[in-house]
N, C-alpha and C positions, 0 to 999 in steps of 0.2 A: 255697610256692616256696622253694628253697634259694638264698640270696643270698651275695654276697661270697665266692665259693669261692676267689678268689685268696689269701685269708688263711686258708683252711681246709685241707681235705685236698688237698695238692698234692705230687706226687712228681716229682722231677727224673729224666729219662730216664737209664738206665744206659749212657750212651755218653760219649765224651770231652767234657769241659766246654768245651774251647776251641771246639768246633763247635756245641754244643747248649745253651749255658748258659741261654738264655732259653726253651727249650722245656719246658713243664710238662705234667702229666697230671692230669686229673680222674678219680679212681678211685672206682668203685662196687663194693661187695662186699668180698671179703677184702682187707684192707689199706686200705680206704677207707670211703666212706659206707655206712650201713646200707641194705639193699635196701628194706625196708618204709618207712623214714623218707624215702627219696629217691624214692619212687614216687608217681605219680598214680593208678596202677591196677595191680593184680595179678590176672590172670585165670587161675584154675586152678593157681596156683603156690603152693608150700609153702616158706617160708623157715625152717622149724623142723626139717626132716628131717635136715639136715646144716648145722652151724654155719657161718654166713657165706656160704652158697650158696643158690641157687634151684633147685628142681626141681619137676616136675609133681606134683600131689596124687595120692597112692595110695589107691585105694578099698579099704575093708574089706569082704570078701564077706558079713559078717554084719550090716552096717549099712545101713539103708534110705537110699538116696540122696535121696529126696524130702523127708525131714524133718530139720531142724536146730533149733537153739534159736530160740524166738520172740523177736521184737524187743520193746523196751520198750513199743511200742504194740500188742503182742499180735498182730503180723503173722507168719504162718507163713513159714519159710524152708526152703531145701534144705540139704543137708549142708555146702555151702560158704558158707552164710550169706546167700545171695541170696534176696531177698523174692519170694514167689510173686505173680503177677498172675492174676486169674480173670475169666471172662466167660461169658455164655451163647453169644454169637456169636463168630465168627472174629476174632482180633486183626488189626490192620492191618499188623503188621510182626513180624519176628523180631529180637530184640536179645540180644547176649551178656550174660550175667549176669542175665538177666531170665527166670526160669522162668515158665511160663504153663500154665494148664489151662482149657479151655473145654468146653462141652457140656451135658449133662443137668443139671437142677436139683440142687443140692447139690454141685456140683463143688468148691467151696471146702472142703468137709468131707472129701474123700477124700485130701487131702494135709496135713491139720492135725495128724496124730499122735494124734487122739482115736479110739480103737478102739471106743468105746461109742456114738458119735454115728451114728445111722442115716441113710442116704440111699436114697431109693427111685428106681429106674430103671425106666421103663416100656418097652414093647416098642420095639425098634429105636432104642435110645438108646445114647449113647457118652460116654466121657470122652477127650479128646485132650490130650496133654501135650507141652510143650517143656521139656526138662530144663535148659535154659539154656546148654548147651555139650555137645559130644560126650562120651560116656562109654563104657567097655567094659562093656556090659550082657549079662547072661545069665539073669536071672530077673525075672518080674513076678508079684506075689502080690496077691490081693484076697480079701476075705472079708466076711461080714455081722457086725454087732455081736453079741457074746456075750450081752449083757443086753438086756432089753426085750421088750415085747409090742405087738402091733398094737392100734390103736383103731378103724380103719376098713377096712383092707386085707382084703377078703373076710370081714370080721367082726372081732370084738374078741377080744383075749386070745391071739392066735397068737404063738408064739415067733419073734422076728425072726431068730434064728440058723438057723432051718429054712427061711427064705424067701429064700434066695440065688438068683441067676439060674441057670437050668439050661442055658443056652447062652451061649457067649462066643466072640469072635475077638480075638486080640491081634496087633497088627501094629506095625511100626516103620519108621523111615526116617532118613536123614541130610539129606534134601532139604527145605529150608524151604518150597519151593513146594507140596509135598504137605501140609505142616502148615497152610498158609494157604488152599489151594484145593481140596483133596480133599473131595468131597461127604460129608456127614455120615452117609450110609448106606453109604459105601464104606470099604474098608480101605486103609491105607498099603501101599506097594509090597512090603514084606518081611513076610510072614505068619509070626509067631513061634510061634503056637499056637492051636489051635481045639478046641472040645468042644461038641457039640450034644446031649450026654446027660450033663451034668455032675451028679454025685451026691455030691460031697464039699463040706463047708462051706468049706474053704480051697482056693482054686484056686492052685496053685503051678506056674506056667508056666515051664518051663526050656527053654533053647535054647543052642546053641553061642555062646560069648562073641564079641561083635562090637561094633564101634563104631557107636553109634546116638545120636541126639539127640531124635528125636520118636517118640512112641508113641501108639497108640489102643487102647482097650479098648472093644469094641462088644458090646452085649447084645441078641441077637435075641429073648430071652425076658426078662420082667420079674423084679424081685426087689430085695432090699435089700443095700446095700454099706456098709461102715464105712470102709475104707481101700483105696487102691491103692498098693502098695509096689514099689520098684525096687531091684534088687541087681546088683552087678557086681564086677569085680576088675581088677587092673592099674593102669596110670597113665593120666591124662588125655592124649589124643593131641594136643590143640591148646591151647597155653597162651601167655600174652603178659605181658610186663613193659613198662610204660610209665612212664618217669621223669617227675618233676616238671620244670618249666622251670628250667634252671640259668642263673643270672645270673653272667656272667663278670666283672662289675664295669665293663667297658668293651668296645668292639668289639675282637675278636681274630681272628687267623687260625687255622684248624683244620688239624690234621695227620692222623695215622692213628687208626683205630678198632681197638683191640686188645681181645681177650677171652680168658679161660681157660675152655674148655668141654670137658666130658668126657662120654662115652657109656657107659651101663651097661645091663646086662640082669639082671633078677631071676629066680631059679629058681622063684619062686612068691610068692603073697601073703604079705607080712610077712617074707620071707626076705632075707638079706643080698645085695645086688646085687653083680655082678662087673663090673669095668672091661673093656670090649670095644671093638673097632674096626669090627665088621662089621654092627652093628645099623642098621636103616633110620630113623635119627634125624637131624634137621637143625635147625640154628639159622640164622636170618636176622635181621639188624639193619637198622633204618632210622633216619635222622637228619633233622632239620629245624632250621633256624636262623632267628632273627628279630631285628628291631630293637627290639621292645617286649615286654612281658610278657603280651600278650593275643593269642594266635594265632587266636582265634575271634571272629567278629562275631555278636552276639546280636540277635534281633528279637522284637517283639511284634506280634500281629495287630491292625490298626486297624478302624474302623467299616466301611469299604467294601472290606475284604479286603486292603488294602495292608499292608505291613509297615514298622515303624519300628525303626531301630537304637537299641539301649539298652545300658546297662552290664550286665555279667554279674550284678551284685548285683540290679539291677532285674528282670532276666530270671528269676532264681531266686525272687524274691518273687511272680511272676505264676503263676497256675494253669496246670498242665500239661494237655495234651490227653489224654484217655483213649486207651489203646492199642487199645481195642475198636472194631470196626466192626460196627454192628448193621444196616447197610443190606442190601438184598436182594442186591446184587452184592458178592461177596467182594473183587473187585479195586478197587472204588470207594474212593478216599481219603476219610477223614473230614474234613468241613469244620470249620474252626476258628471260634471265636466271638471277638468283640472283647475285647481285654485278655488273651487267652490267649497262651501261649508260641508264637512262630513259629519260623522257620528259624534254625539255627545254621550259619554258613558259615565257611569258611577265610578268614583275613585275608591275601589274596594280595598286598596292597600292602606289607605289612611282614614277612611270613613266607614262607619257601619251602615248597613241597609236600614231603611225605615223600619221601625219596630212594629210588632204586632199592635193592633189598636188598644188603647186604654178606654174603657167604657165607664169607669167609675173614678171619681175624684179620690185622691189619696193613695192610688196604686204606686208601687215602686216603678221608677222610670226604667223602661226596658231598652236601655242603651248602655254600651260599655263605659265603665268608669275609667279614670286616668286620662281623660281627653280634655283638651283646652277649649274646644268649640262644640256648640250644641245648636240644634235647630228643631223647631216643633211646628206641626201643622194640625189644624183642627177642621174636621168635617162636620157640618151641620146638615142633617137631612130631615125631610118631612114627607109623609104620605098623604097629607091633608092640605088642601089649597089654602085655608085660612089659619093653619096652625104653624107656629115657627118657634125657634129657640133663640134665646138672647144670652150671649156669652159676656158676662160682666168682667171677668178677670181670669187669668190663669197664672200659675207660678210654678217654678222649678226649684227644688231644694238642692243645695250643694254645700260641700265643705272641703277643707284641705285633704290631700292624700295621706293615707296611713303609711304607704310605701310607694316608691316609684312605680313598681309593677308587681303584681302577684300572679304567677302562672301555675297552672295545674295540668296533670297528665294522668289519664286513667288507663289501666290495663288489666287483663286477667292475671291473677297471681301465678298461674301455671304457664302463662305465655307472655312474658314481659316485652318481647320483641317480635310481634306478629308480622307475617308477610305483608308488605306494603304499608305497615304501620296501622292497619285497620283492626279494631277490636270487634269480634263477632261473638254473640251469645244466642242461644236458642230461646225463643219466646217462652216465657213462663217457667223456665228451668233455672234453678238456683245455681249461682257460681260465686267464687271468691274474686273480688276486685281489689286492686290497689289504687289509691288516689294520692298522688304525690303533689306537694305544694312547696313552692320556693318564692321568696320575696327578694326584691332588689331595693336598696336604699341609697340615696345620694345626699341626704341632709339630716342633721341631728334633730331638726324640728319635726321630722316625720315621726309620728307617735308609735308606729308599729301596732301589733295586735296580740291578743291573748285568747282568742276564740275563733273557731271556724264553723260556719253553717253550710251544710251541703244539701242540695235538693235531691230527693230520692223518689223512685217510682213507688216505693212501699216502705213500711217500717223495716229497717235493716238490722242485721246481727253484726255489731261491731266486734271484730276478733282482736285487733291490736291497734294501738296508737304508738307510733314511733317518731323519734326526733334524733337529730344529730348527724354527723358525717364522720364515721359511718353511722347508719341508723341503729338506734337502740330502743327496744320496747320500754315504754314508760306508762305509768298509771295516770290518766288525766285527772284533773281536780274534780270534774264532774262531766256527765254525759247525759244528753237529752235525746231520746229516740222518739220521733213523731211519726205519724202516718206517711208524711211526705218530706221529712227532713231528718238530718242527723246533725246535732250541735255538740261540739266538743270544746270544753273550757280548760285552759291550761295557764292560769295566771301565775302559777309557781315557776313557769318556764316561758315567759313572754318572748315574742319575736320582735326585735327592734334592730337598729343599726349596730349596736354594740353586742348583740347576741342574736345573730342571724344564722339559723341552721335550717336544713330541710325538714319537712314534715311528711309523714306517710300515715294513711288510714287504710286498714285492711278490713273489709266487711263482706258479708254474704248478702246477695240480693238477687232479684229477678228483673227482667225488663218485659214490657208489654206492648212495645211499639217497634216499628222498623228502625227508627232512629231515636235514641234516647241521649239527651245531653245532660250530663251530671254537673249542672251549674252549682256555683258556690260563692261564698263571700267570707271575708275576714273582718273582724271587728274588735274593738277594745271594750272590755266589760266596763260599763259606767263611764265610758269615754265621751269626749266632747264632739267627736267627729262621726260622720256617717260611715257605714260599712263600705268596704271596697270589694268589688267583684273580682273573682278569680278568672283569668283569661286562659284559654287553652294555649299550651306552648311547651317548650322543652324544660320541664321542671327537674329532671334527673337523667343522668347518663345510663341509669339502670333500666330505663323504659324507652321504647322507640316509637311511641304513638304520637307524641306531641299534640294531643287533643283530649277533649273531654267527652267525645262521642263514642257511643256503643251502637253497633248495627246488628240487626237480626235478619237472617235470610228470608226472603219473601216466600219461598216454597214451604216454609214451616209454619205458616200462619193458621191458627185456629182461633177465630174470633171469640168464641165462648169456650173456656177451658176450666179444668180443675173444679167442676161442680161437685159440692160435698155438703151433705146434711149432718155430718158428725155422727149422728146415730139415726137409724131408720125407725126408731121407736120413740114416741113422745108420751110421757105419763104425767100430765099436768095436775098432779094431786098435791103439790106444795111441799113435797119432801126434799126438794133440792136436787133430785136426781132425774135427769131427762125431763125437766118441767117445760123446757122450750125446745123448739126446733131451730138450730142455728144453720141457716141456709147460706152457704158461701160459694163464690164463683169468681173467675178471673176474666176480664175483658182485655183483649190483645189487638193491637194494630188499628185502633179506632180513636178518633178525637172526639166524636159525638155519636152516641148510639141511644136510641129510644129503648130503654130497658124496662121490662115489667116482670115482677116476681109475684106469683099468686099461688094460692092453694085451692084445689078443686076436689069435689067428691067424685065417686066413680061414675056418676051419671053425667058428669061434665059441668055441673052447676058450680058457679063461683062461690067459694066459701069466704075467702079473705084476700084482699090486695095487700101485699106486704110493701110493695114499692112500685111506682110508675113515674119515671123521671129520665132526663137525659144524663148520661154518664160517659166519661172518657175512660181510657185504658187504666187498669189497676185491679186490685183485689177488693171485693166487696162482701159484706156480710149483712144479711137480713134475718130477723128473728120472728118466729110465730109462737104465740103462747097457747095455742090449741083452742082459740075462741073464734066465734062468729058473732058479730054485733055485740061483743062483750060477754057472750054466754059460751061456756065450754061446749064443744061439739060432742056428738055421741061417739062412742068407740067405733073403730073400723079402719078401713084402708082409705087413704087420701093420696092425692097427687100434688107434688110440689113442682111448679113449672117456672122456668126462667127463659125469657126471650129477649133477643137484642136485634133491633131493626137498624140496618145500615144501608149504605148505597148499594152494596152487593147483594142484598136480600135480607131474609130473616133467619137468624140462628136461634135454635131453642134446644133445651134439654128438659126431660121430665123424670122425676124420681119418686118412687113410691114411699109413703110414710104411714106407719101404723100408729094410731092413737089408742092407748089402753089405760085402764085405771087399776 
């Protein structure tokens, strides 16, 4: 783990010091910590191809992917240094960085790099491979040993090099279920090459380069094999950087996640890549934060099948379960024996889950504030063999806490203590909510706050702002109501250690999804520190929800609701009355719907597309000015149509509109 980063690589933001003097950055990559030294795991990434940067490993078309340098314990590895696992039966799982081969006797020998060691395959036998991660594959080569003679196969003294299998089928897949569950006499879904009259010692099976992870070489006829080799080209399509746990020295607030990422396309293997913008390459970053340095909970299996929580060190000393499943059913999990390693689970009490992906630099870190530890991982993916992404650096903003903790609690004003503490609202129906906020302080250096920003599903109607114990209605210094936020400023009554009182916001709003979280943050106007998030918790004894979530019953879902044109008559004559059609509607219970809003004439001909885009839940408004291609339409009856395409089908509504002059 990298500790005490406050005293190490810390860069002050390049913005006015008067505003951001205490905001600092933890930098990894160029200008900061070394990628490899700061990592807990590098999957398929190369930190030597370009100094100070990470990019996917590039395959050499002349190098066998299956064979790398052996370990000190003489274990065979692949080209990335990942140790091969082997078995006769099907393994119980597929794991990144764990190549595997199972099947006919001698399976361990076909990927050990020893071309003189013979392996005999009898009729209808196979070798099935997991290369450990997807690669751009285009050749599979296998052959018998050059040296040696038989001692019993059909007699003694026969040259092994002449006894290669006369029939083979090579197949591949990206689907782990095929690797785990395809019958041993069957082929994987993509047949890469077949020959039922093979008459050459070396079988060099070539096919168009494609991303594959799993391969099977099946032999309908018997013979001897020395090695099975795999060749490819281009860059690995799925790679991952996972950082170590960063110890910030004390609990802090987190700001933005920033990174420098470039996309390249290579003209061919080993050639100089070109910087491009149109390649199908993507980076996604996830973050999690915690209160301690152990984000996982380790267990050992006990005598009666129960599991006991142990330290990571004790877990590592225990024997691990074999990945192999030798039972009759491929799907049956392998039973563990007492004293063996058990489950490893997330420590949900002290660590957040990995965040939703960040797809753009500069986004707010989606991990709870007030934590001392943080971890980040980056996924680089490509859908093109010679296109790749280069990550030059990434950085995380942080600053001291405004308070020890800030907790919030949401409830219906009419039902502050609901059954089971669960707040329920009908989708699309307005209701009054209370949002209570309470802060804890332990140090006079904690600056406190004088403003609150709340995330909202729509522009809300703020009814009251209350402070004190007991609560008293006050007039805030100013209020900002946005389409998706409510910001209340109260510098005349700041919250700090010397003046720490509860807050309450009462507002009317609607929800448009099954589960709405009213996230929020507190901040200091013109202050030097980052905003601090509001955590769900017990903010007041007046409310019994202890949470920021509001739920909506599933049986009340109407994806497309509250369709309204305001007026059914449009008179686009410039007099300021009904000059436009304001077409509004509500989307409920969806995270992504393909929405189209259009105007048609009575013959069904399209007059005007008002909108065609992907939208999430919320209230929307589109405007028609009565024109087609910039020209006013003729008077008459028209149809306004809105449609929303989701997984469950297409929802649409049509409303008649009269155009008159």
